[in-house]
N, CA, C and O atoms as a GROMACS GRO file, in nm:
protein
  568
    1MET      N    1  -2.293   0.953   0.842
    1MET     CA    2  -2.168   0.916   0.913
    1MET      C    3  -2.047   0.869   0.799
    1MET      O    4  -2.062   0.809   0.693
    2THR      N    5  -1.925   0.919   0.860
    2THR     CA    6  -1.811   0.857   0.761
    2THR      C    7  -1.732   0.753   0.829
    2THR      O    8  -1.685   0.766   0.942
    3GLN      N    9  -1.719   0.646   0.753
    3GLN     CA   10  -1.695   0.475   0.831
    3GLN      C   11  -1.543   0.552   0.875
    3GLN      O   12  -1.492   0.655   0.832
    4LYS      N   13  -1.506   0.473   0.957
    4LYS     CA   14  -1.367   0.472   1.042
    4LYS      C   15  -1.340   0.341   1.077
    4LYS      O   16  -1.408   0.281   1.160
    5GLN      N   17  -1.220   0.281   1.004
    5GLN     CA   18  -1.156   0.186   1.075
    5GLN      C   19  -1.001   0.172   1.110
    5GLN      O   20  -0.903   0.222   1.056
    6THR      N   21  -1.013   0.095   1.209
    6THR     CA   22  -0.845   0.097   1.271
    6THR      C   23  -0.772  -0.034   1.243
    6THR      O   24  -0.818  -0.148   1.233
    7GLY      N   25  -0.652   0.007   1.232
    7GLY     CA   26  -0.546  -0.149   1.243
    7GLY      C   27  -0.424  -0.068   1.326
    7GLY      O   28  -0.394   0.044   1.366
    8THR      N   29  -0.377  -0.208   1.325
    8THR     CA   30  -0.243  -0.163   1.453
    8THR      C   31  -0.097  -0.244   1.338
    8THR      O   32  -0.102  -0.296   1.227
    9CYS      N   33   0.004  -0.222   1.422
    9CYS     CA   34   0.102  -0.312   1.374
    9CYS      C   35   0.102  -0.431   1.425
    9CYS      O   36   0.005  -0.475   1.486
   10PHE      N   37   0.235  -0.511   1.400
   10PHE     CA   38   0.226  -0.632   1.471
   10PHE      C   39   0.185  -0.665   1.610
   10PHE      O   40   0.111  -0.752   1.655
   11CYS      N   41   0.268  -0.551   1.677
   11CYS     CA   42   0.247  -0.561   1.836
   11CYS      C   43   0.160  -0.473   1.900
   11CYS      O   44   0.162  -0.463   2.022
   12GLY      N   45   0.073  -0.398   1.820
   12GLY     CA   46  -0.030  -0.328   1.856
   12GLY      C   47   0.002  -0.159   1.942
   12GLY      O   48  -0.079  -0.091   2.006
   13ALA      N   49   0.163  -0.127   1.910
   13ALA     CA   50   0.230  -0.035   1.987
   13ALA      C   51   0.184   0.089   1.890
   13ALA      O   52   0.175   0.198   1.946
   14VAL      N   53   0.156   0.082   1.758
   14VAL     CA   54   0.122   0.193   1.685
   14VAL      C   55  -0.025   0.146   1.618
   14VAL      O   56  -0.036   0.045   1.548
   15GLU      N   57  -0.118   0.221   1.648
   15GLU     CA   58  -0.248   0.237   1.552
   15GLU      C   59  -0.280   0.349   1.496
   15GLU      O   60  -0.289   0.463   1.543
   16ILE      N   61  -0.304   0.292   1.350
   16ILE     CA   62  -0.378   0.420   1.267
   16ILE      C   63  -0.529   0.380   1.246
   16ILE      O   64  -0.580   0.269   1.252
   17GLU      N   65  -0.586   0.505   1.219
   17GLU     CA   66  -0.756   0.535   1.157
   17GLU      C   67  -0.708   0.570   0.989
   17GLU      O   68  -0.630   0.655   0.946
   18VAL      N   69  -0.785   0.473   0.923
   18VAL     CA   70  -0.863   0.534   0.812
   18VAL      C   71  -1.003   0.552   0.808
   18VAL      O   72  -1.092   0.496   0.871
   19ILE      N   73  -1.005   0.659   0.705
   19ILE     CA   74  -1.195   0.727   0.708
   19ILE      C   75  -1.225   0.718   0.571
   19ILE      O   76  -1.159   0.768   0.479
   20GLY      N   77  -1.314   0.662   0.563
   20GLY     CA   78  -1.392   0.680   0.411
   20GLY      C   79  -1.375   0.576   0.321
   20GLY      O   80  -1.410   0.469   0.371
   21GLU      N   81  -1.349   0.569   0.248
   21GLU     CA   82  -1.316   0.474   0.108
   21GLU      C   83  -1.159   0.457   0.087
   21GLU      O   84  -1.088   0.556   0.102
   22PRO      N   85  -1.116   0.360   0.061
   22PRO     CA   86  -0.982   0.420  -0.047
   22PRO      C   87  -1.049   0.448  -0.165
   22PRO      O   88  -1.161   0.428  -0.212
   23ALA      N   89  -0.904   0.519  -0.210
   23ALA     CA   90  -0.910   0.559  -0.339
   23ALA      C   91  -0.851   0.456  -0.436
   23ALA      O   92  -0.822   0.493  -0.550
   24GLY      N   93  -0.833   0.340  -0.400
   24GLY     CA   94  -0.759   0.244  -0.519
   24GLY      C   95  -0.717   0.142  -0.422
   24GLY      O   96  -0.669   0.180  -0.315
   25MET      N   97  -0.732   0.002  -0.451
   25MET     CA   98  -0.666  -0.114  -0.421
   25MET      C   99  -0.623  -0.170  -0.532
   25MET      O  100  -0.667  -0.148  -0.645
   26GLY      N  101  -0.500  -0.274  -0.490
   26GLY     CA  102  -0.428  -0.357  -0.583
   26GLY      C  103  -0.333  -0.417  -0.538
   26GLY      O  104  -0.297  -0.407  -0.421
   27TYR      N  105  -0.264  -0.505  -0.647
   27TYR     CA  106  -0.125  -0.550  -0.610
   27TYR      C  107  -0.013  -0.488  -0.680
   27TYR      O  108  -0.031  -0.458  -0.798
   28CYS      N  109   0.133  -0.459  -0.611
   28CYS     CA  110   0.204  -0.415  -0.660
   28CYS      C  111   0.336  -0.551  -0.676
   28CYS      O  112   0.377  -0.617  -0.580
   29HIS      N  113   0.371  -0.562  -0.786
   29HIS     CA  114   0.477  -0.627  -0.818
   29HIS      C  115   0.634  -0.603  -0.839
   29HIS      O  116   0.728  -0.678  -0.867
   30CYS      N  117   0.622  -0.480  -0.814
   30CYS     CA  118   0.780  -0.431  -0.838
   30CYS      C  119   0.900  -0.478  -0.741
   30CYS      O  120   0.860  -0.512  -0.629
   31GLU      N  121   1.003  -0.484  -0.755
   31GLU     CA  122   1.128  -0.544  -0.655
   31GLU      C  123   1.104  -0.465  -0.544
   31GLU      O  124   1.130  -0.527  -0.442
   32SER      N  125   1.059  -0.338  -0.521
   32SER     CA  126   1.094  -0.253  -0.430
   32SER      C  127   1.012  -0.337  -0.300
   32SER      O  128   1.064  -0.381  -0.198
   33CYS      N  129   0.866  -0.345  -0.341
   33CYS     CA  130   0.765  -0.358  -0.278
   33CYS      C  131   0.757  -0.515  -0.225
   33CYS      O  132   0.696  -0.556  -0.126
   34ARG      N  133   0.836  -0.589  -0.317
   34ARG     CA  134   0.844  -0.753  -0.283
   34ARG      C  135   0.933  -0.744  -0.174
   34ARG      O  136   0.916  -0.809  -0.071
   35SER      N  137   1.056  -0.643  -0.200
   35SER     CA  138   1.187  -0.678  -0.124
   35SER      C  139   1.104  -0.614   0.026
   35SER      O  140   1.118  -0.684   0.126
   36TRP      N  141   1.034  -0.507   0.037
   36TRP     CA  142   0.997  -0.426   0.160
   36TRP      C  143   0.893  -0.550   0.236
   36TRP      O  144   0.922  -0.596   0.347
   37SER      N  145   0.794  -0.587   0.172
   37SER     CA  146   0.716  -0.673   0.224
   37SER      C  147   0.753  -0.847   0.284
   37SER      O  148   0.689  -0.912   0.367
   38ALA      N  149   0.879  -0.889   0.206
   38ALA     CA  150   0.939  -0.995   0.230
   38ALA      C  151   0.837  -1.071   0.169
   38ALA      O  152   0.805  -1.162   0.246
   39GLY      N  153   0.764  -1.073   0.052
   39GLY     CA  154   0.660  -1.176  -0.008
   39GLY      C  155   0.662  -1.112  -0.183
   39GLY      O  156   0.696  -1.005  -0.234
   40PRO      N  157   0.613  -1.219  -0.226
   40PRO     CA  158   0.651  -1.214  -0.401
   40PRO      C  159   0.534  -1.129  -0.434
   40PRO      O  160   0.518  -1.124  -0.556
   41VAL      N  161   0.442  -1.058  -0.362
   41VAL     CA  162   0.354  -0.947  -0.412
   41VAL      C  163   0.327  -0.881  -0.314
   41VAL      O  164   0.338  -0.930  -0.201
   42ASN      N  165   0.285  -0.751  -0.334
   42ASN     CA  166   0.244  -0.670  -0.202
   42ASN      C  167   0.082  -0.609  -0.222
   42ASN      O  168   0.049  -0.543  -0.321
   43ALA      N  169   0.002  -0.641  -0.123
   43ALA     CA  170  -0.143  -0.583  -0.145
   43ALA      C  171  -0.152  -0.431  -0.086
   43ALA      O  172  -0.147  -0.409   0.035
   44PHE      N  173  -0.165  -0.328  -0.184
   44PHE     CA  174  -0.212  -0.206  -0.125
   44PHE      C  175  -0.359  -0.145  -0.101
   44PHE      O  176  -0.458  -0.191  -0.157
   45THR      N  177  -0.362  -0.069  -0.039
   45THR     CA  178  -0.523   0.012  -0.028
   45THR      C  179  -0.435   0.167  -0.025
   45THR      O  180  -0.354   0.199   0.061
   46LEU      N  181  -0.475   0.244  -0.135
   46LEU     CA  182  -0.455   0.354  -0.153
   46LEU      C  183  -0.543   0.452  -0.078
   46LEU      O  184  -0.663   0.425  -0.072
   47TRP      N  185  -0.492   0.579  -0.012
   47TRP     CA  186  -0.601   0.651   0.053
   47TRP      C  187  -0.531   0.828   0.042
   47TRP      O  188  -0.417   0.859   0.006
   48ALA      N  189  -0.629   0.905   0.081
   48ALA     CA  190  -0.544   1.048   0.063
   48ALA      C  191  -0.527   1.071   0.193
   48ALA      O  192  -0.589   1.033   0.292
   49PRO      N  193  -0.415   1.151   0.176
   49PRO     CA  194  -0.349   1.157   0.328
   49PRO      C  195  -0.464   1.212   0.409
   49PRO      O  196  -0.504   1.147   0.505
   50GLU      N  197  -0.517   1.319   0.380
   50GLU     CA  198  -0.610   1.384   0.489
   50GLU      C  199  -0.722   1.257   0.545
   50GLU      O  200  -0.809   1.302   0.620
   51ASN      N  201  -0.727   1.146   0.524
   51ASN     CA  202  -0.807   1.025   0.554
   51ASN      C  203  -0.725   0.894   0.646
   51ASN      O  204  -0.784   0.788   0.671
   52VAL      N  205  -0.618   0.915   0.678
   52VAL     CA  206  -0.514   0.829   0.721
   52VAL      C  207  -0.452   0.911   0.842
   52VAL      O  208  -0.397   1.019   0.819
   53ASN      N  209  -0.464   0.852   0.994
   53ASN     CA  210  -0.438   0.896   1.096
   53ASN      C  211  -0.380   0.836   1.186
   53ASN      O  212  -0.438   0.738   1.233
   54VAL      N  213  -0.277   0.866   1.227
   54VAL     CA  214  -0.174   0.786   1.327
   54VAL      C  215  -0.254   0.849   1.461
   54VAL      O  216  -0.251   0.967   1.497
   55THR      N  217  -0.337   0.724   1.534
   55THR     CA  218  -0.401   0.802   1.663
   55THR      C  219  -0.336   0.738   1.786
   55THR      O  220  -0.385   0.776   1.892
   56LYS      N  221  -0.212   0.629   1.798
   56LYS     CA  222  -0.144   0.593   1.901
   56LYS      C  223  -0.035   0.545   1.856
   56LYS      O  224  -0.036   0.465   1.764
   57GLY      N  225   0.091   0.593   1.923
   57GLY     CA  226   0.224   0.516   1.938
   57GLY      C  227   0.306   0.584   1.834
   57GLY      O  228   0.408   0.524   1.798
   58SER      N  229   0.270   0.732   1.766
   58SER     CA  230   0.352   0.790   1.682
   58SER      C  231   0.514   0.815   1.698
   58SER      O  232   0.594   0.824   1.605
   59GLU      N  233   0.540   0.823   1.823
   59GLU     CA  234   0.668   0.834   1.879
   59GLU      C  235   0.748   0.640   1.858
   59GLU      O  236   0.866   0.619   1.882
   60HIS      N  237   0.677   0.559   1.824
   60HIS     CA  238   0.729   0.424   1.753
   60HIS      C  239   0.744   0.408   1.616
   60HIS      O  240   0.793   0.302   1.578
   61LEU      N  241   0.702   0.518   1.510
   61LEU     CA  242   0.698   0.513   1.418
   61LEU      C  243   0.800   0.543   1.383
   61LEU      O  244   0.857   0.637   1.437
   62ALA      N  245   0.866   0.461   1.262
   62ALA     CA  246   1.024   0.462   1.206
   62ALA      C  247   0.964   0.491   1.086
   62ALA      O  248   0.845   0.475   1.056
   63GLN      N  249   1.085   0.550   0.997
   63GLN     CA  250   1.084   0.575   0.817
   63GLN      C  251   1.196   0.581   0.729
   63GLN      O  252   1.303   0.635   0.758
   64PHE      N  253   1.176   0.535   0.642
   64PHE     CA  254   1.235   0.508   0.508
   64PHE      C  255   1.221   0.556   0.399
   64PHE      O  256   1.106   0.566   0.357
   65ASN      N  257   1.307   0.591   0.335
   65ASN     CA  258   1.287   0.683   0.175
   65ASN      C  259   1.400   0.614   0.090
   65ASN      O  260   1.515   0.659   0.094
   66LYS      N  261   1.365   0.497   0.010
   66LYS     CA  262   1.479   0.441  -0.060
   66LYS      C  263   1.456   0.533  -0.187
   66LYS      O  264   1.540   0.495  -0.269
   67THR      N  265   1.401   0.608  -0.227
   67THR     CA  266   1.336   0.671  -0.356
   67THR      C  267   1.260   0.805  -0.295
   67THR      O  268   1.216   0.803  -0.180
   68ALA      N  269   1.251   0.902  -0.368
   68ALA     CA  270   1.136   1.002  -0.344
   68ALA      C  271   1.003   1.001  -0.342
   68ALA      O  272   0.922   1.077  -0.291
   69ASN      N  273   0.985   0.859  -0.435
   69ASN     CA  274   0.843   0.790  -0.475
   69ASN      C  275   0.774   0.746  -0.329
   69ASN      O  276   0.654   0.757  -0.304
   70SER      N  277   0.893   0.684  -0.222
   70SER     CA  278   0.790   0.618  -0.137
   70SER      C  279   0.868   0.655  -0.005
   70SER      O  280   0.990   0.662   0.004
   71ASP      N  281   0.772   0.679   0.101
   71ASP     CA  282   0.803   0.704   0.226
   71ASP      C  283   0.740   0.626   0.340
   71ASP      O  284   0.639   0.661   0.400
   72ARG      N  285   0.835   0.480   0.369
   72ARG     CA  286   0.774   0.385   0.394
   72ARG      C  287   0.811   0.436   0.575
   72ARG      O  288   0.890   0.514   0.628
   73HIS      N  289   0.701   0.343   0.624
   73HIS     CA  290   0.670   0.360   0.772
   73HIS      C  291   0.646   0.222   0.843
   73HIS      O  292   0.549   0.155   0.807
   74TRP      N  293   0.739   0.172   0.952
   74TRP     CA  294   0.706   0.059   1.024
   74TRP      C  295   0.717   0.094   1.190
   74TRP      O  296   0.775   0.197   1.224
   75CYS      N  297   0.677   0.030   1.261
   75CYS     CA  298   0.693  -0.008   1.419
   75CYS      C  299   0.880  -0.032   1.442
   75CYS      O  300   0.959  -0.114   1.394
   76SER      N  301   0.896   0.076   1.532
   76SER     CA  302   1.026   0.064   1.554
   76SER      C  303   1.027  -0.076   1.664
   76SER      O  304   1.119  -0.156   1.681
   77LYS      N  305   0.899  -0.074   1.724
   77LYS     CA  306   0.916  -0.184   1.866
   77LYS      C  307   0.908  -0.334   1.796
   77LYS      O  308   0.986  -0.421   1.836
   78CYS      N  309   0.807  -0.366   1.685
   78CYS     CA  310   0.815  -0.517   1.660
   78CYS      C  311   0.827  -0.507   1.482
   78CYS      O  312   0.793  -0.605   1.414
   79GLY      N  313   0.873  -0.394   1.424
   79GLY     CA  314   0.893  -0.415   1.281
   79GLY      C  315   0.803  -0.406   1.238
   79GLY      O  316   0.835  -0.388   1.121
   80GLY      N  317   0.673  -0.402   1.243
   80GLY     CA  318   0.541  -0.447   1.155
   80GLY      C  319   0.528  -0.347   1.075
   80GLY      O  320   0.522  -0.235   1.126
   81HIS      N  321   0.522  -0.360   0.945
   81HIS     CA  322   0.484  -0.240   0.812
   81HIS      C  323   0.366  -0.207   0.863
   81HIS      O  324   0.298  -0.284   0.930
   82ILE      N  325   0.324  -0.042   0.822
   82ILE     CA  326   0.223   0.004   0.846
   82ILE      C  327   0.149   0.077   0.743
   82ILE      O  328   0.030   0.063   0.715
   83MET      N  329   0.260   0.178   0.673
   83MET     CA  330   0.217   0.228   0.538
   83MET      C  331   0.343   0.297   0.497
   83MET      O  332   0.445   0.295   0.565
   84ALA      N  333   0.331   0.367   0.368
   84ALA     CA  334   0.396   0.411   0.273
   84ALA      C  335   0.344   0.529   0.191
   84ALA      O  336   0.250   0.526   0.112
   85GLY      N  337   0.436   0.652   0.232
   85GLY     CA  338   0.333   0.763   0.178
   85GLY      C  339   0.432   0.753   0.018
   85GLY      O  340   0.549   0.718   0.005
   86HIS      N  341   0.336   0.797  -0.086
   86HIS     CA  342   0.387   0.833  -0.184
   86HIS      C  343   0.338   0.972  -0.275
   86HIS      O  344   0.249   0.984  -0.360
   87PRO      N  345   0.437   1.072  -0.215
   87PRO     CA  346   0.430   1.201  -0.238
   87PRO      C  347   0.390   1.263  -0.390
   87PRO      O  348   0.310   1.355  -0.402
   88GLY      N  349   0.453   1.203  -0.497
   88GLY     CA  350   0.414   1.216  -0.621
   88GLY      C  351   0.262   1.213  -0.674
   88GLY      O  352   0.208   1.270  -0.768
   89LEU      N  353   0.207   1.113  -0.561
   89LEU     CA  354   0.088   1.091  -0.626
   89LEU      C  355  -0.022   1.171  -0.515
   89LEU      O  356  -0.134   1.206  -0.553
   90ASN      N  357   0.019   1.189  -0.393
   90ASN     CA  358  -0.063   1.272  -0.322
   90ASN      C  359  -0.159   1.144  -0.261
   90ASN      O  360  -0.275   1.175  -0.232
   91LEU      N  361  -0.125   1.026  -0.243
   91LEU     CA  362  -0.144   0.874  -0.189
   91LEU      C  363  -0.086   0.804  -0.071
   91LEU      O  364   0.033   0.773  -0.062
   92ILE      N  365  -0.165   0.783   0.007
   92ILE     CA  366  -0.062   0.679   0.095
   92ILE      C  367  -0.132   0.535   0.112
   92ILE      O  368  -0.249   0.519   0.145
   93ASP      N  369  -0.041   0.436   0.084
   93ASP     CA  370  -0.062   0.300   0.083
   93ASP      C  371  -0.068   0.242   0.229
   93ASP      O  372   0.033   0.226   0.298
   94VAL      N  373  -0.168   0.219   0.263
   94VAL     CA  374  -0.192   0.180   0.420
   94VAL      C  375  -0.207   0.012   0.361
   94VAL      O  376  -0.294  -0.030   0.285
   95TYR      N  377  -0.088  -0.069   0.424
   95TYR     CA  378  -0.103  -0.236   0.362
   95TYR      C  379  -0.232  -0.300   0.384
   95TYR      O  380  -0.299  -0.293   0.487
   96ALA      N  381  -0.258  -0.354   0.292
   96ALA     CA  382  -0.438  -0.422   0.325
   96ALA      C  383  -0.421  -0.492   0.435
   96ALA      O  384  -0.522  -0.488   0.506
   97ALA      N  385  -0.316  -0.566   0.486
   97ALA     CA  386  -0.340  -0.634   0.582
   97ALA      C  387  -0.343  -0.573   0.749
   97ALA      O  388  -0.365  -0.633   0.855
   98THR      N  389  -0.311  -0.423   0.718
   98THR     CA  390  -0.298  -0.353   0.853
   98THR      C  391  -0.438  -0.292   0.911
   98THR      O  392  -0.469  -0.261   1.027
   99ILE      N  393  -0.508  -0.285   0.795
   99ILE     CA  394  -0.608  -0.275   0.819
   99ILE      C  395  -0.752  -0.396   0.807
   99ILE      O  396  -0.830  -0.382   0.712
  100PRO      N  397  -0.773  -0.504   0.904
  100PRO     CA  398  -0.833  -0.633   0.885
  100PRO      C  399  -0.979  -0.608   0.851
  100PRO      O  400  -1.022  -0.692   0.771
  101THR      N  401  -1.071  -0.514   0.891
  101THR     CA  402  -1.199  -0.491   0.826
  101THR      C  403  -1.223  -0.422   0.702
  101THR      O  404  -1.340  -0.422   0.661
  102GLN      N  405  -1.116  -0.354   0.620
  102GLN     CA  406  -1.129  -0.337   0.522
  102GLN      C  407  -1.182  -0.454   0.439
  102GLN      O  408  -1.138  -0.558   0.487
  103THR      N  409  -1.251  -0.474   0.343
  103THR     CA  410  -1.296  -0.544   0.227
  103THR      C  411  -1.174  -0.536   0.138
  103THR      O  412  -1.158  -0.421   0.098
  104PHE      N  413  -1.084  -0.622   0.095
  104PHE     CA  414  -0.964  -0.594   0.020
  104PHE      C  415  -1.071  -0.622  -0.100
  104PHE      O  416  -1.152  -0.716  -0.095
  105THR      N  417  -1.061  -0.531  -0.206
  105THR     CA  418  -1.148  -0.550  -0.353
  105THR      C  419  -1.045  -0.510  -0.442
  105THR      O  420  -1.035  -0.391  -0.472
  106PRO      N  421  -0.939  -0.623  -0.503
  106PRO     CA  422  -0.843  -0.525  -0.578
  106PRO      C  423  -0.908  -0.516  -0.708
  106PRO      O  424  -0.997  -0.595  -0.740
  107GLY      N  425  -0.857  -0.395  -0.809
  107GLY     CA  426  -0.867  -0.322  -0.891
  107GLY      C  427  -0.762  -0.368  -1.040
  107GLY      O  428  -0.806  -0.373  -1.154
  108LEU      N  429  -0.644  -0.391  -1.007
  108LEU     CA  430  -0.568  -0.417  -1.110
  108LEU      C  431  -0.401  -0.483  -1.038
  108LEU      O  432  -0.382  -0.517  -0.922
  109HIS      N  433  -0.323  -0.485  -1.128
  109HIS     CA  434  -0.208  -0.535  -1.061
  109HIS      C  435  -0.083  -0.405  -1.119
  109HIS      O  436  -0.105  -0.387  -1.239
  110ILE      N  437  -0.010  -0.350  -1.089
  110ILE     CA  438   0.071  -0.227  -1.099
  110ILE      C  439   0.243  -0.336  -1.112
  110ILE      O  440   0.270  -0.440  -1.052
  111ASN      N  441   0.307  -0.276  -1.192
  111ASN     CA  442   0.463  -0.339  -1.236
  111ASN      C  443   0.438  -0.451  -1.251
  111ASN      O  444   0.514  -0.519  -1.182
  112TYR      N  445   0.348  -0.527  -1.324
  112TYR     CA  446   0.300  -0.664  -1.343
  112TYR      C  447   0.423  -0.716  -1.415
  112TYR      O  448   0.448  -0.836  -1.404
  113ALA      N  449   0.516  -0.625  -1.501
  113ALA     CA  450   0.644  -0.673  -1.568
  113ALA      C  451   0.730  -0.717  -1.479
  113ALA      O  452   0.824  -0.768  -1.540
  114GLU      N  453   0.744  -0.723  -1.362
  114GLU     CA  454   0.842  -0.726  -1.272
  114GLU      C  455   0.794  -0.851  -1.192
  114GLU      O  456   0.868  -0.905  -1.110
  115THR      N  457   0.681  -0.893  -1.217
  115THR     CA  458   0.637  -1.047  -1.140
  115THR      C  459   0.713  -1.137  -1.126
  115THR      O  460   0.786  -1.175  -1.218
  116VAL      N  461   0.714  -1.205  -0.974
  116VAL     CA  462   0.778  -1.305  -0.979
  116VAL      C  463   0.664  -1.456  -0.931
  116VAL      O  464   0.683  -1.576  -0.912
  117LEU      N  465   0.552  -1.367  -0.928
  117LEU     CA  466   0.432  -1.476  -0.905
  117LEU      C  467   0.319  -1.444  -1.004
  117LEU      O  468   0.235  -1.362  -0.967
  118PRO      N  469   0.308  -1.492  -1.110
  118PRO     CA  470   0.210  -1.461  -1.181
  118PRO      C  471   0.093  -1.524  -1.144
  118PRO      O  472   0.091  -1.643  -1.113
  119MET      N  473  -0.045  -1.424  -1.147
  119MET     CA  474  -0.184  -1.460  -1.090
  119MET      C  475  -0.290  -1.448  -1.201
  119MET      O  476  -0.285  -1.351  -1.276
  120LYS      N  477  -0.362  -1.521  -1.213
  120LYS     CA  478  -0.471  -1.524  -1.328
  120LYS      C  479  -0.597  -1.507  -1.246
  120LYS      O  480  -0.646  -1.601  -1.183
  121ASP      N  481  -0.646  -1.394  -1.248
  121ASP     CA  482  -0.731  -1.314  -1.154
  121ASP      C  483  -0.845  -1.274  -1.249
  121ASP      O  484  -0.966  -1.271  -1.230
  122GLY      N  485  -0.767  -1.242  -1.362
  122GLY     CA  486  -0.859  -1.141  -1.469
  122GLY      C  487  -0.844  -1.003  -1.456
  122GLY      O  488  -0.907  -0.929  -1.532
  123LEU      N  489  -0.760  -0.953  -1.363
  123LEU     CA  490  -0.769  -0.799  -1.340
  123LEU      C  491  -0.656  -0.717  -1.446
  123LEU      O  492  -0.561  -0.778  -1.496
  124PRO      N  493  -0.675  -0.618  -1.463
  124PRO     CA  494  -0.581  -0.566  -1.539
  124PRO      C  495  -0.450  -0.559  -1.509
  124PRO      O  496  -0.413  -0.510  -1.403
  125LYS      N  497  -0.367  -0.608  -1.598
  125LYS     CA  498  -0.217  -0.608  -1.574
  125LYS      C  499  -0.134  -0.550  -1.605
  125LYS      O  500  -0.063  -0.596  -1.695
  126MET      N  501  -0.096  -0.396  -1.536
  126MET     CA  502  -0.030  -0.289  -1.623
  126MET      C  503   0.117  -0.352  -1.609
  126MET      O  504   0.153  -0.424  -1.516
  127LYS      N  505   0.189  -0.314  -1.712
  127LYS     CA  506   0.342  -0.307  -1.740
  127LYS      C  507   0.418  -0.254  -1.615
  127LYS      O  508   0.492  -0.325  -1.547
  128ASP      N  509   0.396  -0.125  -1.591
  128ASP     CA  510   0.407  -0.008  -1.478
  128ASP      C  511   0.321   0.019  -1.425
  128ASP      O  512   0.250  -0.065  -1.368
  129PHE      N  513   0.295   0.162  -1.425
  129PHE     CA  514   0.159   0.221  -1.355
  129PHE      C  515   0.077   0.308  -1.455
  129PHE      O  516   0.130   0.376  -1.543
  130PRO      N  517  -0.044   0.300  -1.438
  130PRO     CA  518  -0.172   0.360  -1.533
  130PRO      C  519  -0.102   0.487  -1.572
  130PRO      O  520  -0.008   0.530  -1.506
  131ALA      N  521  -0.145   0.541  -1.667
  131ALA     CA  522  -0.095   0.665  -1.725
  131ALA      C  523  -0.118   0.794  -1.648
  131ALA      O  524  -0.022   0.871  -1.645
  132GLU      N  525  -0.234   0.832  -1.583
  132GLU     CA  526  -0.270   0.951  -1.472
  132GLU      C  527  -0.176   0.916  -1.356
  132GLU      O  528  -0.163   1.004  -1.271
  133PHE      N  529  -0.098   0.786  -1.336
  133PHE     CA  530  -0.017   0.805  -1.236
  133PHE      C  531   0.133   0.831  -1.291
  133PHE      O  532   0.228   0.838  -1.214
  134GLY      N  533   0.148   0.845  -1.445
  134GLY     CA  534   0.309   0.894  -1.444
  134GLY      C  535   0.325   0.747  -1.523
  134GLY      O  536   0.422   0.752  -1.598
  135GLY      N  537   0.272   0.646  -1.526
  135GLY     CA  538   0.329   0.527  -1.608
  135GLY      C  539   0.320   0.517  -1.756
  135GLY      O  540   0.307   0.627  -1.810
  136SER      N  541   0.322   0.412  -1.839
  136SER     CA  542   0.324   0.401  -1.963
  136SER      C  543   0.168   0.418  -2.004
  136SER      O  544   0.133   0.461  -2.114
  137GLY      N  545   0.050   0.363  -1.866
  137GLY     CA  546  -0.043   0.299  -1.912
  137GLY      C  547  -0.087   0.178  -1.989
  137GLY      O  548  -0.201   0.148  -2.023
  138GLU      N  549   0.038   0.104  -2.012
  138GLU     CA  550   0.050  -0.040  -2.115
  138GLU      C  551  -0.003  -0.140  -2.013
  138GLU      O  552   0.026  -0.124  -1.895
  139THR      N  553  -0.091  -0.261  -2.059
  139THR     CA  554  -0.111  -0.366  -2.002
  139THR      C  555  -0.009  -0.502  -2.078
  139THR      O  556   0.039  -0.503  -2.191
  140VAL      N  557  -0.003  -0.577  -2.004
  140VAL     CA  558   0.079  -0.712  -2.042
  140VAL      C  559  -0.024  -0.818  -1.995
  140VAL      O  560  -0.106  -0.795  -1.906
  141PRO      N  561  -0.015  -0.954  -2.071
  141PRO     CA  562  -0.090  -1.036  -2.095
  141PRO      C  563  -0.100  -1.087  -1.952
  141PRO      O  564  -0.009  -1.064  -1.873
  142GLU      N  565  -0.218  -1.163  -1.913
  142GLU     CA  566  -0.236  -1.224  -1.823
  142GLU      C  567  -0.124  -1.379  -1.799
  142GLU      O  568  -0.137  -1.451  -1.700
   0.00000   0.00000   0.00000
């Protein structure tokens, strides 16, 4: 049986379901994610698009594209952030806090060259993105 987990926006008007295991988890330190999340770092879980479904409240989903690389979605009723599509990667970032039952096991930091919150946790610190995701693949010191 495939594992299903559900999560909601802040007010519960929008509900999503993720199926299976995430393709990856980690922290993003870029200015865009920091500004969007209103925090010094964004915790992400990446999923194949076919494993993410809006099961309730799709009429309340609002959307914004700052760049072609991100398709951000939030609840228009409460402002709660839900997810961001990354079309070039064919992945959806469901914000880690949106799925409370998902054990968050980060594997790396991305865009660490932009960090405002240094984190000493032993995980790889990518200057930008891994090479397989179009980045330089370079790491920077912790």
